[in-house]
C-alpha positions as a Markdown table, in Angstrom:
| # | Residue | x | y | z |
|---|---|---|---|---|
| 1 | Met | 138.5 | -12.0 | 118.5 |
| 2 | Ala | 137.8 | -9.2 | 120.6 |
| 3 | Ala | 134.4 | -9.6 | 121.9 |
| 4 | Pro | 131.8 | -8.3 | 119.3 |
| 5 | Ala | 131.4 | -4.0 | 119.4 |
| 6 | Leu | 127.6 | -3.1 | 120.2 |
| 7 | Ser | 126.0 | 0.8 | 120.0 |
| 8 | Asp | 123.8 | 1.7 | 122.1 |
| 9 | Ala | 121.2 | 1.4 | 119.6 |
| 10 | Ile | 120.4 | -2.4 | 121.1 |
| 11 | Pro | 116.7 | -3.3 | 120.6 |
| 12 | Pro | 114.3 | -3.7 | 123.6 |
| 13 | Ser | 114.0 | -7.9 | 124.6 |
| 14 | Asp | 110.8 | -8.2 | 123.6 |
| 15 | Trp | 111.4 | -6.8 | 120.1 |
| 16 | Arg | 111.8 | -8.7 | 116.5 |
| 17 | Pro | 112.2 | -7.7 | 113.5 |
| 18 | Arg | 109.7 | -8.0 | 110.4 |
| 19 | Leu | 112.1 | -7.5 | 107.9 |
| 20 | Val | 115.6 | -9.1 | 107.7 |
| 21 | Ala | 117.7 | -8.6 | 104.7 |
| 22 | Leu | 120.7 | -10.9 | 104.2 |
| 23 | Asp | 124.0 | -10.2 | 102.1 |
| 24 | Ile | 125.1 | -13.5 | 100.7 |
| 25 | Asp | 129.1 | -13.5 | 100.5 |
| 26 | Gly | 130.7 | -12.8 | 103.6 |
| 27 | Thr | 127.2 | -13.4 | 106.0 |
| 28 | Leu | 125.4 | -16.4 | 104.7 |
| 29 | Cys | 128.5 | -17.8 | 103.0 |
| 30 | Ser | 132.4 | -17.7 | 103.3 |
| 31 | Gly | 133.2 | -16.2 | 99.4 |
| 32 | His | 136.3 | -17.0 | 97.8 |
| 33 | Gly | 138.0 | -13.7 | 98.2 |
| 34 | Val | 136.2 | -9.9 | 97.7 |
| 35 | Ser | 136.6 | -9.6 | 94.3 |
| 36 | Pro | 133.8 | -10.0 | 92.1 |
| 37 | Ile | 134.7 | -13.5 | 91.3 |
| 38 | Leu | 132.6 | -15.3 | 93.3 |
| 39 | Ala | 131.1 | -19.2 | 92.8 |
| 40 | His | 128.6 | -20.7 | 94.5 |
| 41 | Thr | 129.4 | -21.8 | 98.0 |
| 42 | Thr | 127.2 | -23.5 | 100.1 |
| 43 | Met | 126.1 | -21.9 | 103.7 |
| 44 | Ser | 126.9 | -24.5 | 106.4 |
| 45 | Pro | 124.2 | -26.2 | 108.0 |
| 46 | Ala | 123.6 | -23.7 | 111.3 |
| 47 | Val | 123.4 | -20.9 | 109.1 |
| 48 | Arg | 121.0 | -22.8 | 106.7 |
| 49 | Ala | 118.7 | -23.8 | 109.6 |
| 50 | Ala | 119.3 | -20.7 | 111.5 |
| 51 | Val | 117.5 | -18.7 | 108.2 |
| 52 | Gly | 114.9 | -21.4 | 108.0 |
| 53 | Ala | 113.5 | -20.7 | 111.0 |
| 54 | Val | 113.0 | -17.1 | 110.2 |
| 55 | Leu | 111.6 | -18.6 | 106.8 |
| 56 | Arg | 108.3 | -20.0 | 109.5 |
| 57 | Ser | 107.9 | -17.0 | 110.8 |
| 58 | Asp | 106.2 | -14.1 | 110.0 |
| 59 | Thr | 109.0 | -12.5 | 108.7 |
| 60 | His | 110.4 | -11.2 | 105.5 |
| 61 | Val | 113.6 | -12.9 | 104.3 |
| 62 | Val | 115.7 | -10.6 | 101.5 |
| 63 | Leu | 119.0 | -11.6 | 100.1 |
| 64 | Ser | 119.7 | -9.1 | 99.3 |
| 65 | Thr | 123.1 | -9.0 | 97.3 |
| 66 | Gly | 125.9 | -7.5 | 94.7 |
| 67 | Arg | 125.7 | -10.8 | 92.6 |
| 68 | Ser | 123.5 | -11.0 | 89.8 |
| 69 | Thr | 119.9 | -12.7 | 89.1 |
| 70 | Ile | 122.5 | -15.7 | 87.5 |
| 71 | Ala | 124.3 | -16.0 | 90.6 |
| 72 | Thr | 121.9 | -15.8 | 93.3 |
| 73 | Leu | 118.9 | -18.4 | 92.0 |
| 74 | Pro | 121.2 | -20.6 | 93.6 |
| 75 | Phe | 120.8 | -19.8 | 97.3 |
| 76 | Leu | 117.0 | -18.9 | 96.9 |
| 77 | Ala | 116.9 | -22.6 | 95.9 |
| 78 | Glu | 119.3 | -24.0 | 99.2 |
| 79 | Leu | 117.4 | -21.9 | 101.4 |
| 80 | Gly | 113.5 | -22.7 | 100.2 |
| 81 | Leu | 113.1 | -18.9 | 99.8 |
| 82 | Ser | 110.2 | -19.6 | 97.0 |
| 83 | Val | 108.2 | -16.3 | 98.5 |
| 84 | Gly | 108.9 | -12.8 | 98.1 |
| 85 | Thr | 111.4 | -9.9 | 96.7 |
| 86 | Ala | 115.3 | -11.0 | 96.6 |
| 87 | Ile | 117.4 | -7.7 | 95.5 |
| 88 | Cys | 120.1 | -8.3 | 93.0 |
| 89 | Ser | 123.3 | -5.9 | 91.5 |
| 90 | Asn | 123.7 | -4.3 | 94.8 |
| 91 | Gly | 119.8 | -2.7 | 94.0 |
| 92 | Ala | 119.8 | -2.5 | 90.8 |
| 93 | Val | 117.9 | -5.6 | 90.1 |
| 94 | Ser | 114.8 | -6.7 | 92.4 |
| 95 | Ile | 113.6 | -10.5 | 91.2 |
| 96 | Asp | 110.1 | -13.0 | 92.4 |
| 97 | Ala | 112.1 | -15.4 | 94.5 |
| 98 | Ala | 109.9 | -18.4 | 93.5 |
| 99 | Thr | 110.3 | -17.6 | 89.5 |
| 100 | Gly | 113.4 | -15.7 | 89.1 |
| 101 | Ala | 111.8 | -12.9 | 87.0 |
| 102 | Val | 112.8 | -9.9 | 87.1 |
| 103 | Leu | 110.9 | -7.1 | 88.5 |
| 104 | Asp | 112.2 | -4.2 | 88.7 |
| 105 | Gln | 115.4 | -2.6 | 87.5 |
| 106 | Ser | 117.5 | -0.1 | 87.0 |
| 107 | Val | 120.0 | 1.1 | 84.3 |
| 108 | Phe | 122.5 | 4.0 | 83.4 |
| 109 | Asp | 124.0 | 4.8 | 80.1 |
| 110 | Leu | 127.9 | 3.8 | 80.1 |
| 111 | Val | 129.9 | 5.6 | 77.3 |
| 112 | Glu | 130.5 | 8.4 | 79.6 |
| 113 | Pro | 131.3 | 6.7 | 82.4 |
| 114 | Val | 133.9 | 4.5 | 80.9 |
| 115 | Ala | 135.4 | 7.4 | 79.4 |
| 116 | Val | 136.2 | 8.6 | 82.4 |
| 117 | Leu | 137.6 | 5.9 | 83.5 |
| 118 | Arg | 139.6 | 5.0 | 80.6 |
| 119 | Lys | 141.7 | 8.1 | 81.4 |
| 120 | Val | 142.5 | 7.9 | 85.0 |
| 121 | Leu | 143.0 | 3.7 | 85.1 |
| 122 | Pro | 144.6 | 2.9 | 81.8 |
| 123 | Gly | 144.8 | -0.7 | 80.7 |
| 124 | Ala | 141.1 | -1.1 | 83.3 |
| 125 | Val | 139.0 | -4.0 | 82.3 |
| 126 | Phe | 135.4 | -3.4 | 82.3 |
| 127 | Thr | 132.9 | -5.9 | 82.7 |
| 128 | Val | 128.8 | -5.0 | 82.4 |
| 129 | Glu | 125.8 | -7.3 | 83.7 |
| 130 | Glu | 123.6 | -8.1 | 81.3 |
| 131 | Val | 120.9 | -9.4 | 83.6 |
| 132 | Gly | 119.3 | -12.8 | 83.6 |
| 133 | Val | 122.1 | -13.7 | 80.6 |
| 134 | Gly | 125.6 | -12.8 | 81.4 |
| 135 | Glu | 128.3 | -10.4 | 81.1 |
| 136 | Arg | 129.7 | -9.0 | 78.4 |
| 137 | Thr | 133.6 | -7.8 | 78.8 |
| 138 | Thr | 136.6 | -6.8 | 77.3 |
| 139 | Val | 139.1 | -9.1 | 78.5 |
| 140 | His | 138.3 | -12.7 | 79.0 |
| 141 | Leu | 140.1 | -12.7 | 82.6 |
| 142 | Pro | 140.3 | -16.2 | 84.6 |
| 143 | Gly | 137.1 | -16.8 | 86.8 |
| 144 | Leu | 134.7 | -13.7 | 84.7 |
| 145 | Glu | 132.5 | -17.2 | 84.2 |
| 146 | Asp | 132.0 | -17.1 | 88.0 |
| 147 | Phe | 129.3 | -14.8 | 87.4 |
| 148 | Gly | 127.1 | -16.6 | 86.0 |
| 149 | Gly | 125.4 | -16.8 | 82.8 |
| 150 | Thr | 126.7 | -16.5 | 79.1 |
| 151 | Leu | 130.4 | -14.4 | 78.7 |
| 152 | Arg | 131.3 | -12.3 | 75.8 |
| 153 | Val | 134.2 | -10.8 | 75.6 |
| 154 | Val | 133.2 | -7.3 | 73.1 |
| 155 | Asp | 135.2 | -4.2 | 72.2 |
| 156 | Leu | 134.3 | -0.8 | 73.7 |
| 157 | Asp | 132.0 | 0.6 | 71.0 |
| 158 | Glu | 129.3 | -2.5 | 71.6 |
| 159 | Leu | 130.6 | -2.7 | 75.9 |
| 160 | Val | 129.1 | 0.7 | 76.0 |
| 161 | Ser | 125.9 | 0.4 | 73.1 |
| 162 | Thr | 123.4 | -0.9 | 75.6 |
| 163 | Pro | 122.6 | 0.7 | 79.2 |
| 164 | Ser | 123.4 | -1.9 | 82.4 |
| 165 | Thr | 122.5 | -2.0 | 85.6 |
| 166 | Arg | 126.2 | -2.5 | 86.9 |
| 167 | Leu | 129.6 | -2.0 | 85.4 |
| 168 | Thr | 132.4 | -3.3 | 87.1 |
| 169 | Val | 135.7 | -2.2 | 86.8 |
| 170 | His | 139.0 | -4.2 | 87.5 |
| 171 | Trp | 142.2 | -2.7 | 87.1 |
| 172 | Pro | 144.8 | -5.1 | 86.8 |
| 173 | Asp | 148.2 | -5.3 | 88.7 |
| 174 | Arg | 147.1 | -2.9 | 90.8 |
| 175 | Ser | 146.0 | -2.0 | 94.2 |
| 176 | Arg | 143.1 | -0.7 | 95.7 |
| 177 | Val | 145.4 | 2.1 | 97.6 |
| 178 | Glu | 146.6 | 2.3 | 93.8 |
| 179 | Leu | 142.7 | 2.7 | 92.7 |
| 180 | Ala | 141.4 | 4.9 | 95.3 |
| 181 | Ala | 144.4 | 7.1 | 94.7 |
| 182 | Ala | 143.9 | 7.3 | 90.8 |
| 183 | Leu | 140.2 | 7.9 | 91.5 |
| 184 | Ala | 140.8 | 10.6 | 94.0 |
| 185 | Gly | 137.9 | 13.6 | 93.0 |
| 186 | Val | 136.9 | 12.1 | 90.1 |
| 187 | Gln | 133.5 | 12.3 | 89.2 |
| 188 | Val | 132.0 | 9.3 | 87.3 |
| 189 | Pro | 129.0 | 10.5 | 85.8 |
| 190 | Gly | 125.7 | 9.3 | 86.2 |
| 191 | Ala | 126.9 | 6.4 | 88.6 |
| 192 | His | 127.5 | 5.9 | 92.1 |
| 193 | Cys | 130.9 | 3.8 | 92.8 |
| 194 | Val | 131.7 | 1.0 | 95.5 |
| 195 | Tyr | 135.1 | 0.0 | 95.8 |
| 196 | Glu | 136.2 | -3.4 | 96.8 |
| 197 | Val | 138.0 | -4.0 | 100.0 |
| 198 | Asp | 140.8 | -5.7 | 98.9 |
| 199 | Gly | 142.2 | -5.3 | 95.4 |
| 200 | Ala | 141.5 | -3.3 | 92.4 |
| 201 | Trp | 138.3 | -3.7 | 91.9 |
| 202 | Met | 134.4 | -1.7 | 91.8 |
| 203 | Asp | 131.5 | -1.8 | 90.8 |
| 204 | Ile | 129.2 | 1.1 | 89.5 |
| 205 | Ser | 125.5 | 1.0 | 89.7 |
| 206 | Pro | 122.9 | 4.3 | 88.4 |
| 207 | Ile | 123.7 | 6.7 | 90.7 |
| 208 | Gly | 121.1 | 6.9 | 93.9 |
| 209 | Val | 120.7 | 2.7 | 93.9 |
| 210 | Thr | 122.4 | 1.0 | 96.3 |
| 211 | Lys | 121.0 | -2.0 | 98.6 |
| 212 | Gly | 119.7 | 0.3 | 101.1 |
| 213 | Ser | 117.2 | 2.3 | 98.5 |
| 214 | Ala | 116.1 | -1.2 | 97.2 |
| 215 | Leu | 115.3 | -2.5 | 100.3 |
| 216 | Glu | 113.1 | 1.0 | 101.7 |
| 217 | Ala | 111.2 | 0.9 | 98.3 |
| 218 | Leu | 110.5 | -3.2 | 99.2 |
| 219 | Arg | 109.7 | -2.4 | 102.7 |
| 220 | Val | 107.4 | 0.9 | 102.0 |
| 221 | Arg | 105.0 | -1.6 | 99.6 |
| 222 | Leu | 105.3 | -4.2 | 102.7 |
| 223 | Gly | 104.2 | -2.4 | 104.5 |
| 224 | Val | 106.8 | -3.4 | 107.1 |
| 225 | Ser | 107.6 | -0.7 | 109.6 |
| 226 | Ala | 110.7 | 1.5 | 109.6 |
| 227 | Asp | 111.1 | 0.4 | 113.2 |
| 228 | Asp | 111.0 | -3.5 | 112.1 |
| 229 | Thr | 113.8 | -4.0 | 110.1 |
| 230 | Leu | 116.9 | -5.6 | 110.4 |
| 231 | Ala | 120.2 | -6.2 | 108.1 |
| 232 | Val | 123.1 | -7.9 | 108.1 |
| 233 | Gly | 126.4 | -8.1 | 105.8 |
| 234 | Asp | 129.9 | -7.9 | 105.5 |
| 235 | Gly | 131.1 | -5.9 | 103.1 |
| 236 | Thr | 131.4 | -1.3 | 101.4 |
| 237 | Asn | 128.8 | -2.1 | 99.4 |
| 238 | Asp | 126.7 | -3.5 | 102.7 |
| 239 | Leu | 127.0 | 0.6 | 103.9 |
| 240 | Glu | 123.7 | 2.2 | 102.7 |
| 241 | Met | 121.9 | -1.1 | 103.4 |
| 242 | Leu | 123.8 | -1.5 | 107.2 |
| 243 | Ala | 122.6 | 2.5 | 107.5 |
| 244 | Trp | 119.4 | 1.9 | 106.4 |
| 245 | Ala | 118.3 | -0.7 | 108.6 |
| 246 | Ala | 116.4 | 0.0 | 112.6 |
| 247 | Tyr | 119.2 | -2.7 | 113.4 |
| 248 | Gly | 122.3 | -2.9 | 111.1 |
| 249 | Val | 125.0 | -5.8 | 112.0 |
| 250 | Ala | 128.0 | -6.3 | 110.7 |
| 251 | Met | 129.9 | -9.5 | 110.2 |
| 252 | Gly | 133.1 | -10.1 | 112.7 |
| 253 | Gln | 135.3 | -10.3 | 109.5 |
| 254 | Ala | 133.5 | -7.0 | 107.8 |
| 255 | Pro | 136.4 | -4.0 | 107.2 |
| 256 | Glu | 136.3 | -1.1 | 110.1 |
| 257 | Val | 134.4 | 1.0 | 107.9 |
| 258 | Val | 131.5 | -1.2 | 107.4 |
| 259 | Arg | 131.6 | -2.3 | 111.8 |
| 260 | Ala | 131.9 | 2.0 | 112.3 |
| 261 | Val | 128.2 | 2.3 | 110.6 |
| 262 | Ala | 126.7 | -0.8 | 112.3 |
| 263 | Asp | 124.6 | -1.0 | 115.6 |
| 264 | Glu | 126.3 | -4.6 | 116.2 |
| 265 | Val | 128.7 | -6.8 | 115.6 |
| 266 | Cys | 128.6 | -10.5 | 115.4 |
| 267 | Pro | 130.9 | -13.2 | 115.5 |
| 268 | Pro | 132.5 | -13.6 | 111.7 |
| 269 | Val | 131.4 | -16.1 | 109.2 |
| 270 | Thr | 134.1 | -18.8 | 110.1 |
| 271 | Glu | 131.9 | -19.3 | 112.9 |
| 272 | Asp | 128.1 | -18.9 | 111.5 |
| 273 | Gly | 127.9 | -14.9 | 113.2 |
| 274 | Leu | 125.0 | -15.0 | 111.6 |
| 275 | Ala | 122.9 | -17.9 | 112.3 |
| 276 | Thr | 124.0 | -17.3 | 116.4 |
| 277 | Leu | 122.7 | -13.6 | 115.5 |
| 278 | Leu | 119.6 | -14.8 | 114.1 |
| 279 | Ser | 118.8 | -17.3 | 117.2 |
| 280 | Arg | 118.4 | -14.2 | 119.5 |
| 281 | Trp | 114.8 | -13.8 | 117.7 |
| 282 | Phe | 113.6 | -16.9 | 116.0 |
């Protein structure tokens, strides 16, 4: 593996972040591929200990993930993270880390986005988040249960009947390249789209809602200086978060598009890169 790439933005030696935002899959632990179908996976002892050291300091730790609230709770428990806020659903939902109660959520109407996407992605499967409950989907694909909570198969009318925090789209038997080509120049009304690195998957959130936007609102509420923020992630849904942070770090296995926006690239998740990084300050 090549040596980690560093930018000119390396902070001074006496700097220590006061807000640390951490992605889960591919950062805290190895995920099962890059699709949103991700079962709970356990952190390594080194990573768990490194995050524990941050928790024992006066620094805020914020899990910031594309996972649903239900799928995030096991990680909060495993870390013993019982104070503060966790950001779920790519920034659309914020929960109390102690209770799992929803503190804030952003929803969008699904009718127009689904209508547009059905035309350009024939045969696509649509899955919609029901916060704190589970998912509703047009087709029961193997593994969808791993989203967490209940899974209901519904028709399109019911799928779009209620606004949601997130719409996940899968185009079966197609590649990410084919998905991107089909969507080139297509405007999805009222929505912010995130493409997965591999496979024909995409997440769609309310327009203007990202991990970065949610973290900025939280930073202001906490009274933390923008200069005292650190974010670590590995996916395309982390782009805005890494750009938001005073110091953004990409995991070593992150694709080039993610590495390009980071101030540093640490070792990959398989080498406990997050633990190595956090030991610099905690």
